[in-house]
Backbone as ProteinMPNN parsed JSONL, in Angstrom:
{"seq_chain_A": "LVVAVEQELELGIEPLATEHERMRLLDEVATKVSAFGGRVIDIGASSVDGAFGLELAEDAAQHAAHAALAVQRSLGPSLPPPTSLHLALHTEEVLIGRVDDRVELDADARHSIHGLVEQMLASAPGEPIVASSASRHVLGRRFLVEPVAGSALPDIWRVRGLADALENTAPFVARAREIALLEDLLTQSERGHGQAVL", "coords_chain_A": {"N_chain_A": [[99.43, 107.266, 93.104], [100.349, 110.374, 94.261], [100.346, 112.93, 96.255], [101.174, 116.317, 96.69], [102.064, 118.284, 98.839], [102.206, 121.375, 100.217], [103.07, 123.357, 103.003], [103.279, 126.887, 103.799], [105.242, 128.648, 105.653], [104.83, 132.297, 106.341], [106.974, 134.353, 107.704], [107.368, 136.934, 110.112], [108.677, 138.036, 112.413], [110.386, 138.893, 115.453], [114.094, 139.806, 115.406], [115.772, 138.653, 116.913], [114.055, 136.211, 117.857], [113.018, 135.006, 115.535], [114.561, 133.058, 114.294], [114.565, 130.88, 115.89], [111.688, 130.45, 116.426], [111.142, 130.168, 113.879], [112.037, 127.906, 113.298], [110.795, 125.803, 115.092], [107.962, 126.534, 113.974], [108.174, 125.078, 112.024], [109.179, 122.686, 112.419], [106.689, 121.626, 113.733], [104.925, 121.31, 111.715], [106.124, 119.567, 109.981], [106.154, 117.5, 111.706], [103.455, 117.212, 111.951], [102.602, 116.472, 109.447], [104.015, 114.272, 109.092], [102.795, 112.815, 110.954], [100.206, 112.142, 109.863], [100.264, 110.429, 107.991], [101.65, 111.201, 106.003], [105.14, 111.762, 104.203], [108.112, 114.082, 104.744], [109.724, 115.593, 102.246], [111.054, 117.848, 101.723], [112.162, 120.644, 103.626], [112.413, 123.759, 103.726], [113.332, 127.335, 104.039], [111.151, 128.724, 104.737], [108.989, 126.851, 104.193], [107.423, 123.699, 104.232], [107.878, 120.812, 102.466], [105.75, 118.202, 101.7], [104.788, 114.738, 100.748], [102.288, 112.728, 100.144], [100.965, 109.168, 99.841], [103.065, 107.777, 99.231], [103.69, 105.734, 100.476], [101.087, 103.736, 100.554], [98.387, 104.469, 98.486], [95.978, 104.643, 98.945], [93.268, 106.867, 99.953], [95.133, 109.065, 99.753], [94.87, 111.952, 99.078], [92.654, 112.855, 101.028], [94.249, 112.398, 103.701], [96.372, 114.298, 103.327], [94.683, 116.642, 103.233], [93.556, 116.405, 105.823], [95.742, 116.69, 107.295], [96.719, 119.125, 106.817], [94.442, 120.669, 107.67], [95.126, 120.197, 110.427], [97.126, 120.937, 110.905], [96.653, 123.631, 110.408], [94.566, 124.296, 112.554], [95.944, 123.861, 114.841], [98.459, 125.466, 115.068], [97.723, 128.207, 113.445], [96.003, 129.829, 115.047], [97.704, 130.384, 117.439], [99.523, 131.995, 116.136], [102.168, 134.761, 116.021], [101.061, 138.212, 115.058], [102.873, 139.946, 112.487], [102.604, 137.099, 111.291], [101.868, 134.28, 109.29], [99.999, 131.643, 107.951], [99.972, 129.395, 105.205], [98.597, 127.093, 103.307], [99.137, 124.674, 100.57], [97.397, 122.421, 98.361], [97.65, 119.643, 96.279], [97.178, 117.312, 93.784], [98.49, 114.774, 92.196], [99.528, 112.3, 89.706], [102.899, 110.831, 90.394], [106.148, 109.926, 88.981], [107.877, 107.451, 91.045], [110.405, 106.541, 92.717], [112.379, 103.732, 94.127], [115.134, 103.691, 96.234], [117.045, 101.076, 98.028], [115.762, 100.938, 101.203], [114.467, 103.948, 100.566], [112.153, 105.918, 99.329], [111.847, 107.557, 96.168], [110.878, 110.877, 94.82], [110.465, 111.824, 91.232], [112.57, 113.994, 90.225], [111.974, 116.08, 88.206], [109.437, 116.156, 88.306], [108.526, 116.752, 90.916], [109.815, 119.75, 90.863], [108.239, 121.083, 89.249], [105.632, 120.333, 90.498], [106.069, 122.002, 92.613], [106.89, 124.366, 91.902], [103.966, 124.8, 91.114], [102.609, 124.548, 93.067], [103.332, 127.26, 94.299], [102.638, 129.369, 92.844], [99.534, 128.551, 93.003], [99.636, 129.461, 95.804], [100.494, 132.281, 95.285], [98.367, 133.32, 94.04], [96.414, 133.145, 95.565], [96.292, 134.966, 98.639], [95.344, 135.122, 100.552], [94.138, 133.239, 101.746], [93.7, 130.747, 103.86], [94.103, 127.609, 103.494], [94.532, 126.246, 100.48], [93.217, 124.349, 97.38], [94.201, 122.829, 94.632], [92.623, 122.212, 91.421], [92.904, 119.57, 90.71], [92.773, 118.063, 93.024], [90.407, 118.996, 94.19], [88.849, 117.071, 92.962], [89.086, 115.256, 93.951], [88.701, 115.542, 97.031], [85.998, 116.941, 97.256], [83.52, 115.078, 98.145], [84.319, 115.004, 101.055], [84.894, 117.29, 102.341], [84.811, 120.729, 102.953], [84.546, 122.503, 100.099], [85.441, 125.046, 98.362], [84.931, 127.518, 95.372], [88.059, 130.005, 94.944], [87.143, 133.261, 94.731], [88.524, 135.712, 92.435], [90.689, 134.584, 91.935], [94.102, 134.814, 90.575], [94.792, 132.476, 88.977], [93.223, 130.349, 87.615], [90.359, 127.629, 88.59], [91.088, 127.681, 91.465], [90.711, 126.749, 94.558], [89.373, 126.726, 97.853], [89.446, 125.342, 100.888], [87.447, 124.617, 103.182], [86.877, 123.056, 105.748], [85.698, 120.109, 107.303], [83.415, 118.022, 105.604], [79.883, 117.839, 106.191], [78.862, 114.468, 107.454], [76.268, 113.45, 107.202], [75.216, 114.611, 105.345], [76.195, 113.924, 102.897], [76.354, 110.987, 102.594], [76.128, 107.763, 101.171], [72.685, 106.556, 100.366], [71.416, 103.249, 101.682], [70.469, 101.289, 100.194], [68.305, 98.476, 99.151], [69.177, 96.801, 100.797], [67.605, 95.019, 102.873], [67.538, 92.869, 103.543], [70.072, 92.305, 104.894], [69.889, 94.061, 106.935], [67.76, 93.239, 108.168], [69.035, 90.808, 109.034], [70.78, 91.973, 110.513], [69.254, 93.435, 112.905], [68.271, 91.144, 113.819], [70.923, 89.899, 114.675], [71.23, 91.85, 116.825], [69.308, 92.055, 118.679], [69.577, 89.492, 119.469], [72.04, 89.513, 120.917], [71.383, 91.287, 122.719], [69.877, 89.927, 124.556], [71.625, 88.451, 125.673], [73.031, 86.077, 124.021], [75.319, 86.667, 122.567], [77.462, 87.219, 119.558], [80.387, 87.003, 117.537], [79.98, 88.953, 114.445], [81.108, 89.056, 110.938]], "CA_chain_A": [[99.38, 108.275, 93.202], [101.085, 110.988, 95.23], [99.848, 113.793, 96.467], [102.131, 116.751, 97.102], [101.39, 119.334, 100.083], [103.657, 122.592, 100.512], [102.684, 124.213, 103.768], [104.166, 127.536, 103.593], [104.822, 129.886, 106.542], [105.144, 133.963, 105.909], [107.129, 135.025, 108.744], [107.501, 138.59, 110.319], [108.959, 138.274, 113.908], [111.515, 139.609, 115.795], [115.049, 139.3, 114.677], [116.317, 137.218, 117.634], [113.262, 135.169, 117.961], [112.86, 134.308, 114.297], [115.505, 131.622, 113.882], [113.854, 129.557, 117.006], [110.342, 130.428, 116.767], [110.724, 129.414, 112.867], [112.117, 126.13, 113.172], [110.058, 125.293, 115.945], [106.794, 126.015, 113.639], [108.493, 124.307, 110.77], [109.08, 121.19, 112.92], [105.735, 121.081, 114.149], [104.205, 121.37, 110.689], [106.937, 118.231, 109.459], [105.397, 116.406, 112.407], [101.754, 116.824, 111.32], [102.793, 115.654, 107.777], [104.298, 112.664, 109.323], [101.293, 111.792, 111.924], [98.987, 111.737, 109.056], [100.801, 109.363, 106.879], [102.873, 111.647, 104.759], [106.689, 111.837, 103.88], [108.522, 115.256, 104.56], [110.372, 115.73, 101.236], [112.198, 119.041, 101.892], [112.275, 121.684, 104.609], [113.002, 124.928, 103.016], [113.497, 128.263, 104.85], [109.912, 129.054, 105.194], [108.22, 125.9, 104.035], [107.477, 122.231, 104.589], [107.086, 119.991, 101.658], [105.218, 116.444, 102.085], [104.174, 113.968, 100.072], [101.334, 111.406, 100.739], [100.562, 107.975, 99.079], [104.081, 107.249, 98.78], [103.343, 104.072, 100.569], [99.913, 103.317, 100.501], [97.883, 105.217, 97.91], [94.736, 104.996, 99.517], [92.867, 108.108, 100.426], [96.318, 109.952, 99.997], [94.418, 113.074, 99.384], [92.162, 112.925, 102.309], [95.299, 112.261, 104.441], [96.945, 115.539, 102.636], [93.683, 117.607, 103.492], [93.512, 116.307, 107.291], [96.971, 117.278, 107.905], [96.238, 120.819, 106.69], [93.322, 121.466, 108.609], [95.744, 119.836, 111.687], [98.096, 122.052, 110.853], [96.274, 124.908, 110.85], [93.979, 124.29, 114.288], [97.198, 123.795, 115.56], [99.274, 126.592, 114.839], [96.801, 129.126, 113.108], [95.379, 130.941, 116.161], [99.009, 131.236, 118.21], [100.704, 132.641, 115.272], [101.411, 136.076, 116.356], [101.003, 138.671, 113.699], [102.176, 139.395, 111.216], [103.193, 135.548, 111.1], [100.766, 133.739, 108.558], [100.312, 130.299, 107.882], [99.057, 128.996, 104.175], [99.051, 125.479, 102.826], [98.103, 124.214, 99.394], [97.337, 121.079, 98.352], [97.638, 119.273, 95.067], [96.984, 115.859, 93.664], [99.183, 114.609, 90.738], [100.553, 110.868, 89.66], [104.101, 111.391, 90.233], [106.903, 108.772, 89.028], [108.656, 107.382, 92.279], [111.663, 105.184, 92.412], [113.192, 102.955, 95.57], [116.676, 103.061, 96.568], [117.061, 100.414, 99.109], [114.605, 101.504, 101.646], [113.903, 105.039, 100.521], [111.441, 106.319, 98.198], [112.494, 109.087, 95.872], [110.198, 111.339, 93.763], [110.877, 112.139, 90.041], [112.914, 115.193, 90.399], [111.329, 116.844, 87.504], [107.923, 116.113, 88.611], [108.795, 117.668, 92.204], [110.032, 120.763, 90.55], [106.85, 121.296, 88.334], [104.668, 120.482, 91.818], [106.591, 122.909, 93.611], [106.308, 125.406, 90.898], [102.494, 124.823, 90.834], [101.916, 125.14, 94.548], [104.073, 128.318, 94.784], [101.88, 129.865, 92.001], [98.687, 128.432, 94.026], [99.596, 130.647, 97.154], [100.81, 133.507, 95.131], [97.246, 133.615, 93.436], [95.535, 133.35, 96.63], [97.601, 135.102, 99.577], [94.526, 135.71, 102.12], [93.71, 131.827, 102.24], [94.628, 129.832, 105.096], [94.424, 126.193, 102.568], [94.121, 126.022, 99.138], [93.757, 123.254, 96.722], [94.146, 122.523, 93.324], [91.316, 121.247, 90.61], [93.0, 117.814, 90.548], [92.666, 117.804, 94.63], [89.14, 119.401, 94.593], [87.855, 116.489, 92.576], [89.326, 113.731, 95.18], [88.436, 116.069, 98.099], [84.595, 117.11, 97.09], [82.669, 114.396, 99.031], [84.251, 114.936, 102.604], [85.539, 118.492, 102.899], [83.897, 121.993, 102.226], [85.586, 123.011, 99.269], [84.711, 126.35, 97.652], [86.168, 128.184, 94.602], [88.446, 131.149, 95.805], [86.673, 134.384, 93.811], [89.434, 136.812, 92.193], [92.054, 134.454, 92.092], [94.844, 135.071, 89.617], [95.059, 131.384, 88.726], [91.755, 129.47, 87.29], [90.556, 126.862, 89.478], [91.69, 127.196, 92.748], [89.61, 125.685, 95.539], [89.444, 127.184, 99.04], [89.129, 124.362, 101.882], [87.117, 125.662, 104.536], [86.853, 122.215, 106.647], [85.182, 118.673, 106.905], [81.962, 118.194, 105.336], [78.861, 116.84, 106.995], [79.178, 113.306, 106.845], [75.17, 113.165, 107.039], [74.618, 115.189, 103.996], [77.101, 113.397, 101.889], [76.093, 109.973, 102.661], [75.016, 107.298, 100.278], [71.781, 105.574, 100.621], [71.84, 102.433, 102.324], [69.295, 100.635, 99.45], [68.202, 97.14, 98.726], [69.71, 96.055, 101.785], [66.543, 94.928, 103.735], [67.797, 91.004, 104.08], [71.159, 92.592, 105.471], [69.234, 94.995, 107.994], [66.939, 92.325, 109.41], [69.858, 90.092, 109.643], [71.82, 92.754, 111.753], [68.255, 93.507, 113.78], [67.956, 90.026, 114.658], [71.77, 89.611, 115.885], [71.106, 92.673, 117.744], [68.27, 91.419, 119.348], [70.098, 87.977, 120.627], [72.978, 90.13, 122.131], [70.811, 92.08, 124.139], [69.573, 88.671, 125.358], [72.811, 87.784, 126.542], [73.558, 84.999, 123.087], [76.125, 87.434, 121.715], [78.598, 86.483, 119.262], [80.891, 87.971, 116.81], [79.538, 88.946, 113.212], [82.271, 89.778, 110.186]], "C_chain_A": [[99.817, 109.308, 94.45], [100.506, 112.328, 95.05], [100.841, 115.046, 97.429], [101.433, 118.016, 98.345], [102.696, 120.22, 100.719], [102.685, 123.413, 101.759], [103.593, 125.722, 104.06], [103.657, 128.646, 104.962], [105.493, 131.346, 106.173], [105.557, 134.335, 107.354], [107.767, 136.106, 109.061], [108.013, 138.613, 111.833], [110.129, 138.53, 114.114], [112.471, 139.174, 115.666], [115.819, 138.157, 115.594], [115.051, 136.28, 117.937], [112.622, 134.531, 116.493], [113.404, 133.294, 114.058], [114.453, 130.319, 114.867], [112.397, 129.576, 116.452], [109.963, 129.729, 115.029], [110.881, 127.957, 112.699], [111.128, 125.751, 114.372], [108.717, 125.11, 114.874], [107.209, 124.909, 112.449], [108.398, 122.701, 111.253], [107.538, 120.904, 113.321], [105.037, 120.833, 112.72], [104.827, 120.008, 109.986], [106.183, 117.201, 110.647], [104.119, 116.322, 112.343], [101.497, 116.159, 110.112], [103.023, 114.18, 108.326], [103.148, 111.87, 110.327], [100.145, 111.652, 110.974], [99.287, 110.885, 107.526], [101.48, 109.471, 105.745], [104.5, 111.755, 104.713], [107.282, 113.302, 103.819], [109.703, 114.848, 103.443], [111.651, 116.957, 101.544], [111.406, 120.212, 102.826], [113.032, 122.99, 104.145], [113.192, 126.108, 104.264], [112.357, 128.59, 105.555], [108.651, 127.909, 105.026], [108.165, 124.41, 104.253], [106.805, 121.614, 103.294], [107.155, 118.633, 101.937], [104.721, 116.013, 101.013], [103.505, 112.761, 100.612], [101.027, 110.612, 99.542], [101.72, 107.397, 98.558], [104.102, 105.339, 98.889], [102.467, 103.012, 100.367], [99.07, 104.483, 100.223], [96.428, 105.556, 98.459], [94.26, 106.176, 100.35], [93.966, 109.145, 100.511], [95.793, 111.357, 100.046], [93.632, 113.553, 100.63], [93.139, 112.747, 103.733], [95.865, 113.611, 104.797], [95.983, 116.634, 103.666], [93.765, 117.597, 105.028], [94.553, 116.613, 107.886], [97.323, 118.697, 107.745], [95.724, 121.192, 107.736], [94.086, 121.399, 109.85], [96.519, 120.757, 111.528], [97.758, 123.338, 111.124], [95.361, 125.273, 111.654], [94.969, 124.92, 115.136], [97.951, 124.843, 115.865], [98.669, 128.341, 114.151], [96.755, 129.94, 113.939], [96.534, 131.09, 116.862], [99.707, 131.729, 117.253], [100.555, 134.053, 115.773], [101.686, 137.185, 115.181], [101.917, 139.382, 113.784], [102.499, 138.203, 110.374], [101.577, 135.292, 110.682], [100.703, 132.553, 108.138], [99.157, 130.111, 106.666], [99.544, 127.75, 103.662], [98.252, 125.394, 101.268], [98.395, 122.75, 99.137], [96.983, 120.601, 96.513], [98.001, 117.645, 94.791], [97.516, 115.18, 92.26], [99.914, 113.232, 90.888], [101.669, 111.378, 89.271], [105.101, 109.834, 89.891], [108.056, 108.42, 90.401], [109.906, 106.285, 91.992], [112.091, 104.743, 94.204], [114.652, 102.624, 95.271], [116.595, 102.475, 97.73], [115.674, 100.624, 99.884], [113.748, 102.501, 101.504], [113.109, 105.137, 99.384], [111.769, 107.696, 97.532], [111.287, 109.549, 94.657], [111.002, 111.955, 92.832], [111.154, 113.535, 90.43], [112.197, 116.222, 89.594], [109.704, 117.188, 87.699], [107.581, 117.016, 90.372], [108.885, 119.489, 91.661], [108.834, 121.456, 89.915], [105.733, 121.336, 89.767], [104.757, 121.747, 92.314], [106.145, 124.282, 93.093], [104.822, 125.894, 91.176], [101.973, 125.608, 92.113], [102.283, 126.83, 95.233], [102.914, 129.089, 93.782], [100.205, 130.183, 92.418], [98.591, 129.647, 95.335], [100.031, 131.54, 96.89], [99.36, 134.132, 94.839], [96.368, 133.797, 94.684], [96.024, 133.763, 97.849], [96.325, 135.014, 100.776], [94.113, 134.146, 102.295], [94.384, 130.924, 102.676], [95.009, 128.454, 104.057], [93.263, 126.276, 101.446], [93.914, 124.598, 98.683], [93.305, 123.266, 95.025], [92.983, 122.163, 92.533], [91.58, 119.892, 90.94], [92.684, 117.728, 91.925], [91.191, 117.868, 94.727], [88.075, 118.428, 94.136], [87.928, 114.813, 93.563], [88.864, 114.12, 96.851], [87.005, 116.782, 98.466], [83.645, 116.541, 97.87], [82.893, 114.633, 100.725], [84.924, 116.342, 102.775], [84.704, 119.461, 102.377], [85.084, 122.639, 101.421], [84.498, 123.936, 98.069], [85.776, 127.091, 96.578], [86.783, 129.37, 95.238], [87.925, 132.032, 94.424], [87.645, 135.243, 93.791], [90.911, 136.272, 92.327], [92.868, 134.445, 90.702], [94.836, 133.731, 88.941], [93.185, 130.501, 88.419], [91.631, 128.295, 88.137], [91.205, 126.445, 90.71], [90.526, 127.229, 93.989], [90.101, 126.38, 97.076], [88.961, 125.84, 99.724], [88.905, 124.876, 103.412], [86.997, 124.463, 105.704], [86.324, 120.786, 106.345], [83.723, 118.808, 106.539], [80.884, 117.573, 106.058], [78.957, 116.026, 106.596], [77.465, 112.91, 106.745], [74.657, 113.692, 105.567], [75.337, 114.751, 103.008], [77.361, 111.689, 102.068], [75.436, 109.067, 101.572], [74.147, 106.495, 101.003], [71.976, 104.512, 100.761], [70.423, 101.421, 101.925], [69.279, 99.169, 99.362], [69.136, 96.102, 99.657], [68.688, 95.031, 102.942], [66.838, 93.251, 104.361], [69.121, 91.276, 105.19], [70.601, 93.265, 107.168], [68.646, 93.791, 108.629], [67.894, 91.204, 109.982], [70.482, 90.804, 111.123], [70.987, 92.924, 112.607], [68.02, 92.478, 114.493], [69.24, 89.557, 115.849], [71.846, 90.426, 117.231], [70.132, 92.235, 118.778], [68.334, 89.987, 120.22], [71.267, 88.518, 121.329], [72.565, 90.459, 122.684], [69.662, 91.019, 124.777], [70.327, 87.859, 126.114], [73.847, 86.497, 125.361], [74.247, 86.133, 122.167], [77.262, 86.428, 121.004], [79.062, 87.763, 118.115], [80.491, 88.056, 115.311], [80.473, 89.837, 112.164], [81.239, 90.123, 109.113]], "O_chain_A": [[99.575, 108.937, 95.598], [100.217, 112.811, 93.956], [101.189, 114.826, 98.589], [100.254, 118.368, 98.399], [103.69, 119.91, 101.376], [101.667, 124.019, 101.425], [104.685, 125.548, 104.601], [102.587, 129.177, 105.258], [106.644, 131.408, 105.741], [104.684, 134.609, 108.177], [108.761, 136.394, 108.393], [107.488, 139.541, 112.45], [110.983, 138.471, 113.229], [112.405, 137.946, 115.714], [116.318, 137.106, 115.19], [115.505, 135.269, 118.472], [111.792, 133.622, 116.505], [112.716, 132.423, 113.525], [113.882, 129.285, 114.522], [112.002, 128.503, 115.997], [108.97, 129.041, 114.791], [110.161, 127.108, 112.174], [110.549, 124.815, 113.82], [108.265, 123.975, 114.721], [106.454, 123.996, 112.115], [107.789, 121.783, 110.705], [107.214, 119.727, 113.162], [104.438, 119.76, 112.782], [103.995, 119.317, 109.397], [105.687, 116.138, 110.274], [103.595, 115.27, 112.709], [100.521, 115.485, 109.785], [102.361, 113.181, 108.046], [102.812, 110.686, 110.367], [99.147, 111.033, 111.342], [98.702, 110.817, 106.445], [101.835, 108.671, 104.88], [104.874, 111.864, 105.881], [106.971, 113.881, 102.778], [110.5, 113.94, 103.679], [112.873, 116.805, 101.546], [110.229, 120.543, 102.676], [114.253, 123.094, 104.267], [113.188, 125.698, 105.424], [112.378, 128.752, 106.775], [107.567, 128.032, 105.596], [109.283, 123.967, 104.515], [105.618, 121.755, 102.999], [108.136, 117.977, 102.289], [104.183, 116.806, 100.239], [104.029, 111.945, 101.371], [100.847, 111.114, 98.433], [101.65, 106.622, 97.605], [104.309, 104.361, 98.172], [102.726, 101.835, 100.111], [98.851, 105.36, 101.058], [95.893, 106.66, 98.355], [94.848, 106.44, 101.399], [93.797, 110.085, 101.287], [96.186, 112.045, 100.988], [93.97, 114.589, 101.201], [92.611, 113.009, 104.814], [95.935, 114.095, 105.927], [96.44, 117.274, 104.613], [94.021, 118.665, 105.583], [94.455, 116.855, 109.089], [98.111, 119.313, 108.462], [96.243, 121.871, 108.622], [93.931, 122.384, 110.572], [96.424, 121.596, 112.424], [98.367, 124.085, 111.89], [95.114, 126.478, 111.701], [94.972, 125.941, 115.825], [98.086, 125.125, 117.055], [99.214, 129.41, 114.43], [97.442, 130.948, 113.769], [96.616, 132.295, 117.098], [100.85, 131.971, 117.64], [99.475, 134.609, 115.973], [102.591, 136.932, 114.386], [102.202, 139.747, 114.924], [102.641, 138.192, 109.151], [100.54, 135.7, 111.207], [101.851, 132.27, 107.797], [97.969, 130.414, 106.774], [100.731, 127.427, 103.605], [97.17, 125.875, 100.93], [99.331, 122.071, 99.559], [96.214, 121.187, 95.751], [98.826, 116.951, 95.385], [96.754, 115.157, 91.293], [100.676, 112.952, 91.813], [101.82, 112.11, 88.292], [104.818, 108.783, 90.466], [108.988, 109.191, 90.626], [110.07, 105.443, 91.108], [112.038, 105.473, 95.194], [115.201, 101.805, 94.533], [116.106, 103.145, 98.639], [114.601, 100.502, 99.294], [112.602, 102.456, 101.952], [113.386, 104.418, 98.424], [111.929, 108.741, 98.162], [110.875, 108.78, 93.789], [112.028, 112.549, 93.162], [110.268, 114.255, 90.89], [111.795, 117.225, 90.184], [109.027, 118.154, 87.346], [106.602, 117.671, 90.731], [108.082, 120.325, 92.074], [108.623, 122.604, 90.305], [105.09, 122.361, 89.992], [103.804, 122.513, 92.459], [105.351, 125.076, 93.598], [104.503, 127.06, 91.408], [101.324, 126.643, 92.268], [101.777, 127.405, 96.197], [102.045, 129.454, 94.574], [99.621, 131.264, 92.332], [97.687, 130.428, 95.629], [100.282, 132.234, 97.875], [99.086, 135.252, 95.268], [95.575, 134.738, 94.67], [96.339, 132.748, 98.47], [96.666, 134.809, 101.941], [93.625, 133.999, 103.415], [95.366, 130.357, 102.197], [96.205, 128.264, 103.839], [92.034, 126.332, 101.388], [94.319, 123.674, 99.388], [92.274, 123.659, 94.479], [92.143, 121.657, 93.278], [90.723, 119.122, 91.375], [91.891, 116.787, 91.911], [90.62, 116.93, 95.282], [86.893, 118.502, 94.471], [87.213, 113.824, 93.726], [88.708, 113.267, 97.725], [86.757, 117.159, 99.611], [82.833, 117.312, 98.38], [81.984, 114.509, 101.547], [85.724, 116.281, 103.709], [83.923, 119.198, 101.463], [86.145, 123.113, 101.826], [83.499, 123.718, 97.384], [86.985, 127.246, 96.749], [86.103, 129.867, 96.135], [88.19, 131.656, 93.283], [87.93, 135.746, 94.878], [91.931, 136.892, 92.628], [92.253, 134.056, 89.71], [94.91, 134.057, 87.756], [92.29, 130.281, 89.235], [92.698, 127.81, 88.511], [91.7, 125.358, 91.006], [89.523, 127.941, 93.954], [91.311, 126.48, 97.284], [88.079, 125.218, 99.133], [89.621, 125.286, 104.326], [87.025, 124.979, 106.821], [86.495, 120.309, 105.224], [82.954, 119.591, 107.097], [81.235, 116.533, 106.616], [79.166, 116.031, 105.382], [77.316, 111.877, 106.093], [73.806, 113.143, 104.867], [75.052, 115.334, 101.962], [78.425, 111.177, 101.721], [74.375, 109.42, 101.057], [74.479, 105.84, 101.99], [72.884, 104.175, 100.001], [69.612, 100.937, 102.716], [70.368, 98.616, 99.522], [69.631, 95.016, 99.357], [69.271, 94.362, 103.796], [66.401, 92.705, 105.374], [69.212, 90.581, 106.203], [70.977, 92.871, 108.272], [69.146, 93.396, 109.682], [67.717, 90.706, 111.094], [70.595, 90.38, 112.274], [71.535, 92.636, 113.671], [67.618, 92.586, 115.651], [69.126, 89.157, 117.007], [72.277, 90.042, 118.319], [70.604, 92.126, 119.91], [67.634, 89.527, 121.122], [71.535, 87.977, 122.403], [73.04, 90.208, 123.792], [68.69, 91.418, 125.418], [70.032, 86.951, 126.89], [74.973, 86.092, 125.651], [73.718, 86.454, 121.103], [77.784, 85.404, 121.446], [78.543, 88.85, 117.86], [80.718, 86.968, 114.782], [80.649, 91.04, 112.352], [81.573, 90.77, 108.121]]}, "name": "protein", "num_of_chains": 1, "seq": "LVVAVEQELELGIEPLATEHERMRLLDEVATKVSAFGGRVIDIGASSVDGAFGLELAEDAAQHAAHAALAVQRSLGPSLPPPTSLHLALHTEEVLIGRVDDRVELDADARHSIHGLVEQMLASAPGEPIVASSASRHVLGRRFLVEPVAGSALPDIWRVRGLADALENTAPFVARAREIALLEDLLTQSERGHGQAVL"}
């Protein structure tokens, strides 16, 4: 599983500040992608392409969404108008190859995903973070995801933030024995007879 994340920055800053400010913003986006376990695949004039799940595929989509939210929180409020920040998440299985210590994505798949992400961003221009239908299915329980009304593409979803953990927890059922054991161990540790429990 590889999750492709594109963060696109639409910049409209003074000519002298444009290059320096653009490079600073792209560098910050790339740093967030790396910090959340992604790999920067490409840095364009106004975008950063990152892939998650190349090394460890577990929860790749969630890591990508956390990176997108971190970028939005970090950069969004500080951007001077008319600069804006738009991020898109798409989940897709992609063929990868290993060359020495590098991991390379299939070039045709990368091109296809990049095109889809560009279409997603163009179809929902006012949305800070959008997700494809494929991403929504893996983000649904942990993130607040809702359909984008009036999007030019079907099945484009807005990622609003993290879901409330209490509303989305599975019930702890048929565990009376385990709960009793944990309560007994807690009582013992409160009396000063603690031990490690695995």
